[in-house]
SETORTOR-185463 format. One record per residue (C-alpha): residue number from 1; residue in three letters; x, y negated, z negated. Coordinates in nm, 2 decimals, decimal comma. Layout:
i|aa|x|y|z
NUM|ALA|X|Y|Z
...
END
This chain:
i|aa|x|y|z
1|MET|5,72|-2,98|-4,42
2|GLU|5,53|-3,30|-4,38
3|ASN|5,18|-3,30|-4,52
4|PRO|4,95|-3,31|-4,21
5|ILE|4,70|-3,52|-4,39
6|SER|4,95|-3,80|-4,42
7|ALA|4,98|-3,82|-4,04
8|LEU|4,63|-3,96|-4,02
9|SER|4,70|-4,25|-4,26
10|GLY|4,75|-4,50|-3,97
11|ASP|4,64|-4,54|-3,61
12|PRO|5,00|-4,55|-3,47
13|VAL|5,04|-4,18|-3,54
14|LEU|4,75|-4,10|-3,31
15|ALA|4,84|-4,37|-3,05
16|TYR|5,19|-4,25|-3,00
17|THR|5,15|-3,87|-3,00
18|SER|5,07|-3,65|-2,70
19|VAL|4,75|-3,45|-2,66
20|ARG|4,94|-3,14|-2,72
21|ASP|5,08|-3,28|-3,04
22|ARG|4,73|-3,38|-3,15
23|GLU|4,60|-3,03|-3,08
24|GLU|4,87|-2,89|-3,30
25|LEU|4,80|-3,14|-3,57
26|ALA|4,42|-3,05|-3,56
27|TYR|4,50|-2,69|-3,59
28|LYS|4,72|-2,74|-3,89
29|ILE|4,45|-2,95|-4,05
30|LEU|4,19|-2,68|-3,99
31|ALA|4,43|-2,41|-4,11
32|SER|4,46|-2,60|-4,44
33|LEU|4,08|-2,60|-4,50
34|PRO|3,88|-2,33|-4,67
35|ARG|3,66|-2,10|-4,44
36|SER|3,33|-2,27|-4,54
37|SER|3,47|-2,61|-4,43
38|ILE|3,59|-2,47|-4,10
39|ALA|3,23|-2,34|-4,03
40|VAL|3,09|-2,69|-4,10
41|VAL|3,35|-2,85|-3,86
42|GLN|3,26|-2,59|-3,60
43|ARG|2,89|-2,67|-3,61
44|ARG|2,97|-3,04|-3,58
45|ILE|3,20|-3,01|-3,28
46|THR|2,99|-2,75|-3,09
47|PRO|2,79|-3,03|-2,91
48|LEU|3,12|-3,18|-2,79
49|LEU|3,21|-2,85|-2,63
50|GLN|2,88|-2,80|-2,43
51|LEU|2,84|-2,95|-2,09
52|ASP|2,51|-2,89|-1,92
53|VAL|2,62|-2,92|-1,56
54|VAL|2,28|-2,81|-1,42
55|GLY|2,10|-3,05|-1,65
56|LEU|2,30|-3,34|-1,52
57|LEU|2,20|-3,27|-1,16
58|PRO|1,90|-3,42|-0,98
59|ASP|1,60|-3,20|-0,98
60|GLU|1,62|-3,11|-0,62
61|VAL|1,98|-3,00|-0,64
62|ALA|1,93|-2,81|-0,97
63|LEU|1,63|-2,62|-0,80
64|LEU|1,85|-2,54|-0,50
65|VAL|2,10|-2,38|-0,74
66|PHE|1,83|-2,18|-0,92
67|SER|1,68|-2,07|-0,58
68|TYR|1,98|-1,83|-0,55
69|LEU|1,90|-1,65|-0,87
70|PRO|1,70|-1,32|-0,90
71|TYR|1,38|-1,33|-1,11
72|GLN|1,55|-1,17|-1,41
73|SER|1,81|-1,45|-1,43
74|LEU|1,53|-1,71|-1,40
75|LEU|1,36|-1,56|-1,70
76|THR|1,69|-1,58|-1,89
77|CYS|1,73|-1,94|-1,79
78|CYS|1,40|-2,02|-1,96
79|LEU|1,56|-1,94|-2,29
80|VAL|1,86|-2,19|-2,26
81|SER|1,69|-2,53|-2,31
82|ARG|1,37|-2,72|-2,24
83|ARG|1,53|-2,87|-1,93
84|TRP|1,63|-2,53|-1,79
85|ARG|1,29|-2,39|-1,87
86|ALA|1,12|-2,66|-1,68
87|LEU|1,35|-2,59|-1,38
88|ALA|1,32|-2,21|-1,40
89|ASP|0,94|-2,23|-1,42
90|ASP|0,91|-2,45|-1,11
91|GLN|0,64|-2,30|-0,89
92|SER|0,85|-2,35|-0,57
93|LEU|1,10|-2,09|-0,70
94|TRP|0,84|-1,83|-0,78
95|LYS|0,65|-1,89|-0,46
96|ASN|0,96|-1,82|-0,26
97|LEU|1,02|-1,50|-0,46
98|CYS|0,67|-1,39|-0,40
99|ALA|0,69|-1,47|-0,03
100|ALA|1,00|-1,26|0,01
101|ARG|0,80|-0,96|-0,12
102|GLY|0,49|-1,04|0,08
103|TRP|0,29|-1,12|-0,24
104|ARG|0,02|-1,38|-0,18
105|TRP|-0,21|-1,56|-0,41
106|LYS|-0,57|-1,46|-0,34
107|THR|-0,77|-1,74|-0,18
108|PRO|-1,12|-1,77|-0,33
109|MET|-1,38|-1,67|-0,07
110|ASN|-1,74|-1,57|-0,05
111|PRO|-1,74|-1,20|-0,16
112|PHE|-2,06|-1,09|0,00
113|ARG|-2,10|-0,90|0,33
114|ILE|-2,38|-0,74|0,51
115|PRO|-2,40|-0,36|0,44
116|ASP|-2,62|-0,09|0,58
117|THR|-2,72|0,25|0,45
118|GLN|-2,82|0,57|0,63
119|ASN|-2,89|0,93|0,53
120|CYS|-2,69|1,23|0,64
121|ASP|-2,72|1,60|0,69
122|TYR|-2,54|1,89|0,52
123|TYR|-2,28|2,10|0,69
124|ASP|-2,09|2,39|0,52
125|ASP|-1,75|2,48|0,65
126|SER|-1,41|2,49|0,47
127|ASP|-1,18|2,49|0,77
128|ASP|-0,93|2,20|0,81
129|GLU|-1,02|2,06|1,16
130|GLY|-0,79|1,77|1,12
131|MET|-0,47|1,95|1,22
132|GLY|-0,37|2,12|1,54
133|ASP|-0,19|2,45|1,58
134|GLU|0,19|2,46|1,56
135|GLU|0,39|2,53|1,87
136|ASP|0,48|2,89|1,76
137|SER|0,12|2,99|1,71
138|MET|-0,03|2,81|2,01
139|GLU|-0,16|3,01|2,31
140|ALA|-0,18|2,87|2,65
141|VAL|-0,49|2,65|2,70
142|GLN|-0,73|2,86|2,90
143|HIS|-1,02|2,62|2,91
144|MET|-1,03|2,24|2,87
145|LEU|-1,37|2,07|2,84
146|LEU|-1,43|1,80|3,10
147|PRO|-1,58|1,47|3,02
148|ASP|-1,91|1,57|3,19
149|ASP|-1,95|1,85|2,93
150|ILE|-1,99|1,58|2,65
151|ASP|-2,33|1,44|2,58
152|HIS|-2,32|1,08|2,67
153|SER|-2,66|0,99|2,54
154|PRO|-2,69|0,68|2,33
155|PHE|-2,61|0,74|1,97
156|ARG|-2,88|0,71|1,71
157|VAL|-2,88|0,55|1,37
158|ARG|-3,07|0,75|1,11
159|SER|-3,34|0,56|0,93
160|SER|-3,40|0,57|0,56
161|SER|-3,71|0,78|0,61
162|PRO|-3,70|1,13|0,76
163|ASP|-4,03|1,07|0,92
164|THR|-3,91|0,76|1,10
165|PRO|-3,79|0,81|1,46
166|SER|-3,42|0,75|1,52
167|THR|-3,34|0,40|1,63
168|PRO|-3,11|0,29|1,91
169|ALA|-2,79|0,12|1,83
170|THR|-2,91|-0,22|1,95
171|ALA|-3,17|-0,22|1,67
172|VAL|-2,93|-0,18|1,38
173|GLN|-2,93|-0,55|1,29
174|SER|-3,30|-0,55|1,24
175|GLN|-3,28|-0,28|0,97
176|SER|-3,34|-0,37|0,61
177|LEU|-3,03|-0,48|0,42
178|TYR|-2,93|-0,32|0,09
179|ILE|-2,73|-0,52|-0,17
180|PRO|-2,53|-0,29|-0,40
181|GLY|-2,64|-0,33|-0,76
182|GLY|-2,95|-0,53|-0,66
183|ALA|-3,31|-0,44|-0,70
184|HIS|-3,45|-0,56|-0,37
185|ASP|-3,42|-0,50|0,00
186|TYR|-3,38|-0,81|0,22
187|SER|-3,49|-0,84|0,58
188|GLY|-3,39|-1,11|0,81
189|THR|-3,07|-1,21|0,98
190|ALA|-2,73|-1,18|0,84
191|SER|-2,68|-1,55|0,82
192|GLN|-3,00|-1,60|0,62
193|HIS|-2,90|-1,33|0,37
194|ILE|-2,55|-1,47|0,32
195|SER|-2,69|-1,82|0,26
196|ALA|-2,92|-1,69|0,00
197|CYS|-2,64|-1,51|-0,18
198|VAL|-2,38|-1,78|-0,19
199|SER|-2,62|-2,03|-0,35
200|ASN|-2,55|-1,86|-0,68
201|SER|-2,22|-2,00|-0,81
202|SER|-2,17|-1,70|-1,05
203|ILE|-2,07|-1,47|-0,76
204|TRP|-1,73|-1,63|-0,72
205|PRO|-1,43|-1,43|-0,85
206|SER|-1,24|-1,56|-1,15
207|SER|-0,94|-1,65|-0,94
208|SER|-1,14|-1,92|-0,76
209|LEU|-1,11|-2,14|-1,07
210|MET|-0,74|-2,08|-1,11
211|LYS|-0,46|-2,30|-0,97
212|PRO|-0,20|-2,08|-0,80
213|ASP|0,05|-1,97|-1,06
214|TYR|0,33|-1,79|-0,86
215|LYS|0,52|-1,70|-1,17
216|LEU|0,22|-1,52|-1,30
217|LEU|0,17|-1,36|-0,96
218|HIS|0,52|-1,23|-0,96
219|GLN|0,52|-1,11|-1,32
220|THR|0,19|-0,92|-1,26
221|HIS|0,33|-0,74|-0,95
222|ILE|0,64|-0,65|-1,16
223|ARG|0,41|-0,52|-1,44
224|LEU|0,21|-0,31|-1,19
225|ARG|0,54|-0,17|-1,04
226|ASN|0,66|-0,08|-1,39
227|ARG|0,32|0,09|-1,45
228|MET|0,39|0,31|-1,15
229|LEU|0,74|0,38|-1,25
230|SER|0,61|0,50|-1,59
231|ALA|0,31|0,69|-1,43
232|SER|0,08|0,49|-1,65
233|CYS|-0,26|0,52|-1,49
234|THR|-0,62|0,61|-1,55
235|LEU|-0,81|0,86|-1,33
236|SER|-1,17|0,82|-1,21
237|SER|-1,38|0,97|-0,94
238|LEU|-1,57|0,76|-0,69
239|GLN|-1,78|1,06|-0,59
240|THR|-1,80|1,43|-0,69
241|ARG|-1,97|1,72|-0,52
242|GLY|-2,35|1,67|-0,53
243|SER|-2,33|1,29|-0,59
244|SER|-2,64|1,11|-0,46
245|ASN|-2,58|0,90|-0,15
246|GLY|-2,23|1,04|-0,12
247|HIS|-2,07|1,27|0,14
248|THR|-2,22|1,61|0,16
249|ASN|-1,91|1,79|0,29
250|THR|-1,54|1,78|0,31
251|ILE|-1,39|1,43|0,32
252|TYR|-1,11|1,42|0,58
253|CYS|-0,99|1,06|0,58
254|LEU|-1,00|0,73|0,40
255|GLN|-0,87|0,38|0,42
256|LEU|-0,86|0,08|0,18
257|TYR|-0,96|-0,24|0,36
258|THR|-0,99|-0,60|0,25
259|TYR|-1,24|-0,82|0,44
260|PRO|-1,05|-1,13|0,56
261|GLU|-1,37|-1,34|0,53
262|THR|-1,44|-1,26|0,17
263|GLY|-1,12|-1,12|0,01
264|VAL|-1,33|-0,82|-0,11
265|GLN|-1,16|-0,48|-0,10
266|VAL|-1,37|-0,17|0,00
267|LEU|-1,29|0,19|0,08
268|PHE|-1,39|0,36|0,40
269|THR|-1,42|0,74|0,42
270|GLY|-1,49|0,99|0,70
271|SER|-1,63|1,34|0,65
272|LYS|-1,73|1,67|0,80
273|ASP|-2,09|1,56|0,75
274|HIS|-2,04|1,35|1,07
275|THR|-2,06|1,01|0,88
276|VAL|-1,84|0,72|0,78
277|ARG|-1,92|0,56|0,45
278|GLU|-1,82|0,23|0,30
279|TRP|-1,77|0,21|-0,08
280|ASP|-1,79|-0,09|-0,30
281|LEU|-1,49|-0,04|-0,54
282|ARG|-1,64|-0,27|-0,80
283|THR|-1,96|-0,08|-0,84
284|GLY|-1,87|0,26|-0,70
285|GLY|-2,17|0,26|-0,47
286|VAL|-2,21|0,32|-0,10
287|VAL|-2,29|0,00|0,08
288|ARG|-2,28|0,12|0,44
289|VAL|-2,33|0,45|0,62
290|ILE|-2,23|0,48|0,99
291|ASP|-2,42|0,78|1,12
292|GLY|-2,53|0,92|1,45
293|ILE|-2,21|0,84|1,64
294|HIS|-2,01|1,16|1,60
295|GLU|-2,16|1,50|1,67
296|SER|-1,92|1,68|1,44
297|SER|-1,65|1,61|1,18
298|VAL|-1,49|1,27|1,15
299|LEU|-1,12|1,35|1,12
300|SER|-0,96|1,00|1,12
301|ILE|-1,05|0,64|1,07
302|SER|-0,86|0,31|1,11
303|VAL|-0,99|-0,04|1,01
304|ASN|-0,84|-0,37|1,11
305|ASN|-0,96|-0,72|1,17
306|GLY|-1,33|-0,64|1,14
307|LEU|-1,31|-0,33|1,37
308|LEU|-1,34|0,03|1,26
309|ALA|-1,22|0,32|1,48
310|SER|-1,31|0,68|1,41
311|GLY|-1,20|1,00|1,58
312|GLY|-1,36|1,34|1,55
313|SER|-1,36|1,70|1,65
314|ASP|-1,62|1,61|1,91
315|ARG|-1,33|1,46|2,11
316|ARG|-1,48|1,11|2,07
317|VAL|-1,33|0,79|1,96
318|ALA|-1,58|0,53|1,84
319|VAL|-1,51|0,16|1,78
320|TRP|-1,75|-0,02|1,54
321|ASP|-1,78|-0,39|1,48
322|LEU|-1,82|-0,43|1,10
323|THR|-1,93|-0,79|1,11
324|LYS|-2,21|-0,74|1,37
325|ASN|-2,27|-0,39|1,23
326|GLU|-2,29|-0,24|1,58
327|LEU|-2,12|0,00|1,81
328|VAL|-1,86|-0,15|2,04
329|LYS|-1,76|0,15|2,25
330|ILE|-1,74|0,53|2,26
331|ILE|-1,42|0,67|2,43
332|ASP|-1,44|1,02|2,57
333|ASP|-1,09|1,04|2,73
334|HIS|-0,94|1,32|2,51
335|LEU|-1,00|1,68|2,60
336|ASP|-0,99|1,82|2,25
337|SER|-1,04|1,71|1,89
338|VAL|-0,91|1,36|1,81
339|LEU|-0,68|1,40|1,51
340|CYS|-0,56|1,05|1,44
341|VAL|-0,66|0,69|1,54
342|ARG|-0,46|0,38|1,44
343|PHE|-0,48|0,00|1,51
344|ASP|-0,16|-0,20|1,51
345|ASP|-0,15|-0,47|1,24
346|GLU|-0,17|-0,75|1,50
347|GLY|-0,49|-0,62|1,65
348|ARG|-0,34|-0,58|2,00
349|ARG|-0,37|-0,21|2,04
350|LEU|-0,56|0,11|1,94
351|VAL|-0,36|0,44|1,96
352|THR|-0,51|0,79|1,94
353|CYS|-0,38|1,14|1,95
354|SER|-0,54|1,48|1,99
355|LYS|-0,51|1,86|1,99
356|ASP|-0,49|1,82|2,37
357|ARG|-0,12|1,73|2,31
358|THR|-0,16|1,37|2,44
359|VAL|-0,13|1,02|2,29
360|ARG|-0,34|0,74|2,44
361|THR|-0,33|0,37|2,40
362|TYR|-0,59|0,10|2,45
363|LEU|-0,56|-0,28|2,48
364|LEU|-0,78|-0,49|2,25
365|PRO|-1,02|-0,66|2,24
366|HIS|-1,18|-0,50|2,54
367|ILE|-1,04|-0,15|2,47
368|ILE|-0,89|-0,11|2,81
369|PRO|-0,70|0,22|2,87
370|GLN|-0,33|0,15|2,89
371|GLN|-0,10|0,45|2,85
372|VAL|-0,12|0,83|2,83
373|LEU|0,18|0,99|2,66
374|CYS|0,22|1,36|2,74
375|ASP|0,56|1,48|2,62
376|HIS|0,46|1,70|2,32
377|ARG|0,44|2,08|2,34
378|ALA|0,17|2,13|2,08
379|ALA|-0,11|1,94|1,92
380|VAL|-0,03|1,58|1,82
381|ASN|-0,14|1,57|1,46
382|ALA|-0,05|1,21|1,36
383|VAL|0,04|0,88|1,52
384|SER|0,15|0,55|1,38
385|ILE|0,20|0,21|1,55
386|SER|0,39|-0,12|1,50
387|PRO|0,35|-0,42|1,73
388|THR|0,64|-0,29|1,94
389|HIS|0,67|0,09|1,89
390|ILE|0,46|0,40|1,86
391|VAL|0,56|0,71|1,66
392|SER|0,39|1,05|1,72
393|ALA|0,43|1,37|1,53
394|SER|0,33|1,72|1,64
395|GLY|0,30|2,08|1,56
396|ASP|0,60|2,14|1,78
397|ARG|0,81|2,01|1,48
398|SER|0,92|1,70|1,66
399|MET|0,86|1,32|1,63
400|ARG|0,87|1,09|1,93
401|LEU|0,94|0,72|1,94
402|TRP|0,77|0,53|2,23
403|ASP|0,77|0,17|2,36
404|ALA|0,42|0,04|2,28
405|GLU|0,42|-0,19|2,58
406|THR|0,55|0,04|2,86
407|GLY|0,49|0,38|2,72
408|THR|0,86|0,47|2,77
409|LEU|0,99|0,75|2,55
410|LEU|1,28|0,60|2,36
411|ARG|1,39|0,88|2,13
412|THR|1,30|1,23|2,04
413|PHE|1,35|1,38|1,69
414|GLU|1,36|1,75|1,76
415|ASN|1,32|2,00|1,47
416|HIS|1,26|1,71|1,24
417|HIS|1,10|1,96|1,00
418|GLY|1,12|2,33|0,96
419|ARG|0,75|2,37|1,07
420|GLY|0,49|2,16|1,23
421|ILE|0,45|1,79|1,12
422|ALA|0,11|1,72|0,97
423|SER|0,13|1,35|0,88
424|ILE|0,34|1,03|0,93
425|ASP|0,36|0,67|0,83
426|PHE|0,57|0,41|1,01
427|LYS|0,69|0,08|0,85
428|PRO|0,98|-0,02|1,07
429|PRO|1,26|0,09|1,05
430|PHE|1,13|0,37|0,82
431|ILE|0,94|0,68|0,93
432|LEU|0,79|0,90|0,66
433|SER|0,66|1,25|0,75
434|GLY|0,50|1,54|0,58
435|SER|0,50|1,89|0,71
436|SER|0,37|2,25|0,69
437|ASP|0,71|2,33|0,55
438|LYS|0,59|2,17|0,23
439|HIS|0,84|1,89|0,24
440|LEU|0,86|1,51|0,30
441|ARG|1,12|1,33|0,49
442|LEU|1,20|0,96|0,52
443|LEU|1,42|0,84|0,80
444|ASP|1,57|0,50|0,88
445|ILE|1,57|0,50|1,25
446|SER|1,82|0,21|1,27
447|THR|2,08|0,41|1,08
448|SER|1,97|0,77|1,11
449|GLN|2,00|0,79|0,73
450|GLY|1,73|0,90|0,48
451|TRP|1,61|1,15|0,23
452|SER|1,41|1,47|0,22
453|THR|1,26|1,69|-0,04
454|SER|1,41|1,98|0,15
455|PRO|1,78|2,04|0,06
456|GLU|1,86|2,14|0,41
457|LEU|1,74|1,80|0,55
458|ASP|1,84|1,57|0,26
459|THR|2,14|1,35|0,35
460|ARG|2,19|1,25|-0,02
461|ALA|2,47|1,41|-0,22
462|THR|2,25|1,41|-0,54
463|VAL|1,90|1,32|-0,63
464|PRO|1,93|1,03|-0,87
465|SER|1,73|0,98|-1,18
466|LEU|1,52|0,67|-1,12
467|ALA|1,51|0,38|-1,36
468|PRO|1,53|0,25|-1,71
469|ALA|1,27|0,35|-1,97
470|GLY|1,15|0,10|-2,22
471|ILE|1,07|-0,14|-1,94
472|CYS|0,94|-0,48|-2,05
473|GLU|0,62|-0,54|-1,85
474|SER|0,67|-0,92|-1,87
475|CYS|1,03|-0,95|-1,76
476|GLY|1,11|-0,62|-1,60
477|THR|1,42|-0,55|-1,79
478|GLY|1,50|-0,20|-1,94
479|THR|1,63|-0,08|-2,27
480|GLY|1,76|0,27|-2,18
481|ILE|1,77|0,55|-1,94
482|ALA|1,44|0,73|-1,87
483|ASP|1,49|1,09|-1,96
484|ARG|1,13|1,16|-1,84
485|LEU|1,18|1,00|-1,51
486|GLY|1,52|1,17|-1,46
487|THR|1,35|1,50|-1,52
488|LEU|1,07|1,42|-1,27
489|GLY|1,34|1,33|-1,02
490|ARG|1,48|1,68|-1,04
491|GLN|1,14|1,86|-1,01
492|ARG|1,05|2,06|-0,70
493|ALA|0,86|1,92|-0,41
494|HIS|0,51|2,02|-0,31
495|GLU|0,42|2,38|-0,31
496|ASP|0,20|2,38|0,00
497|LEU|0,15|2,18|0,32
498|VAL|0,19|1,80|0,29
499|ARG|-0,13|1,68|0,46
500|SER|-0,10|1,30|0,41
501|VAL|0,17|1,05|0,34
502|ALA|0,19|0,67|0,30
503|LEU|0,46|0,42|0,21
504|ASN|0,53|0,06|0,12
505|THR|0,84|-0,13|0,03
506|ASP|0,87|0,04|-0,32
507|PHE|0,70|0,38|-0,31
508|VAL|0,60|0,68|-0,12
509|VAL|0,27|0,87|-0,18
510|SER|0,20|1,22|-0,06
511|GLY|-0,11|1,45|-0,08
512|SER|-0,09|1,83|-0,04
513|TYR|-0,28|2,15|-0,01
514|ASP|-0,14|2,23|-0,36
515|PHE|-0,41|2,00|-0,50
516|THR|-0,16|1,73|-0,62
517|VAL|-0,07|1,38|-0,54
518|LYS|0,29|1,28|-0,58
519|LEU|0,45|0,93|-0,61
520|TRP|0,81|0,89|-0,50
521|ASP|1,07|0,61|-0,51
522|ARG|1,11|0,50|-0,15
523|GLN|1,47|0,41|-0,17
524|THR|1,61|0,71|-0,36
525|GLY|1,34|0,98|-0,30
526|ALA|1,32|1,05|-0,67
527|LEU|0,99|1,18|-0,79
528|VAL|0,82|0,91|-1,01
529|ALA|0,48|1,07|-1,09
530|ASP|0,31|1,41|-1,04
531|LEU|-0,06|1,34|-1,04
532|ALA|-0,24|1,67|-1,09
533|GLY|-0,59|1,75|-1,22
534|GLY|-0,78|1,51|-1,00
535|HIS|-0,87|1,76|-0,73
536|THR|-0,99|2,12|-0,72
537|GLY|-0,92|2,17|-0,35
538|ARG|-0,69|2,08|-0,07
539|ILE|-0,61|1,71|-0,04
540|PHE|-0,66|1,58|0,31
541|CYS|-0,58|1,20|0,28
542|VAL|-0,42|0,95|0,05
543|GLY|-0,38|0,58|0,05
544|PHE|-0,25|0,32|-0,19
545|ASP|-0,18|-0,04|-0,27
546|CYS|0,00|-0,22|-0,56
547|THR|-0,28|-0,14|-0,81
548|LYS|-0,40|0,21|-0,73
549|ILE|-0,38|0,54|-0,53
550|VAL|-0,69|0,69|-0,37
551|SER|-0,72|1,05|-0,25
552|CYS|-0,99|1,28|-0,10
553|GLY|-1,02|1,63|0,01
554|GLU|-1,22|1,95|0,06
555|ASP|-1,37|1,94|-0,29
556|GLN|-1,57|1,62|-0,18
557|ARG|-1,40|1,42|-0,46
558|ILE|-1,27|1,07|-0,41
559|CYS|-1,01|1,01|-0,68
560|ILE|-0,88|0,67|-0,79
561|TRP|-0,55|0,66|-0,99
562|ASP|-0,57|0,31|-1,13
563|PHE|-0,24|0,15|-1,25
564|SER|-0,40|-0,19|-1,32
565|HIS|-0,62|-0,10|-1,62
566|GLY|-0,62|-0,39|-1,86
567|ILE|-0,45|-0,62|-1,62
568|ASP|-0,62|-0,92|-1,45
569|THR|-0,55|-0,87|-1,08
570|SER|-0,83|-1,10|-0,95
571|PHE|-0,57|-1,33|-0,80
572|ILE|-0,37|-1,06|-0,62
573|THR|-0,41|-1,02|-0,24
574|LEU|-0,45|-0,65|-0,18
END
């Protein structure tokens, strides 16, 4: 056999051999070398084998290629080379990923508003007025109160001194203004007070000095989501029974709200003590008390675009302008307790429902009566609205879908639960409901598919365990199957009536008479977290965003389950 080394002694050998012959020659040469020499050759020829196709493309074309990748792949691309890292870190890619999830960078704004405080009385009653009777237990209505039976006298706002006479609503703006955490009262107009406050540059939030970093925004949201998946939260109480300046009786309803003018998030609560209170979540203090409007329990509130609507067992619906701090209108149309009020997100309509079995809609901004929907056979306990549709739920165990514009009944979901439905939330096309049968049910109305914690109503073959454990809070990748989450996913549902439900794109939250708050995976229905120990009484309302869950109930506690502890969330729009 010819020595392969001799074949390289002159150029004619290479010039007159085919590529295949040269490949065979190279192989024979490598085969004749010791292993250590082959490793050296491999390191030397590796650069010849690598072709960075993406790196050779113009930036705009390379970014277009990367725009089709999920965030996990972009994070992996950062490890390939400096060129790939610069492309994968491009803000336009991460901005689009955030936009697809509705995650927005928080725009710096003036965080101050004009609050007001009032006193309240004490009422002692443990009944749940916020739900109507179920169809099976209802008797024929023997007496319906007429509008003339309601006291239409102008409401009064309680002054800070018990010896001071009540003041008409038109005088609210001349009251003293209290700044939470401050040592002084300020009198004067709202504009004068705001000008005095914003002159201090130290009040601006930390995000005001930050250039938008959409990769950071996306990673922070993923980190918060993983905190929820692992039930990693801290529990605190905004108020407990007997707290000064807090509610003095059962708290029936709450809503988180972010002021569009300032970007500051607050919490509104309504109570059996006839008042609505606004809480500063940064200080835990009450910054506004709306009193003297309702003559009995406040059962439901809704806040949107600077307006607050409240409904009560006095059959009234009140609409309050938060910016002007004044009453806009009192509606006396319902003939029994108003159990739920809701604004649509676009600020076009207000919808209300009542124990009188009706749903009513009003056009904004002038609050003009529009439709009266009368198809339910029992009290309408809950209502929810989108720009185009209304969903109502009743003690007759049914849900109904209505056209928001015409009031036409589009669809009826009879026997949607085994007992009366107590609560719903509607994020098209998904309707989430909670019932006296102790179960939740989520339904996609476009496909009629969904899940339920009741085996009889669940369309899934099995309840899946949820997600990987060992989740990296930075990149969102997992390292193994979560035995704990799998166990939670197989645990039983609530042990008593599900009084309040809420959902977003990732999770479902429920609050029950069994004193617990539960967090569920929206897609699979698997139980993510069982939050117990916060309440010592029935839970009447829950709400949540990407950083926390809030709950309230008959024990007068407002619990905050915080998943953002130790994480900077100042740039996240809540």
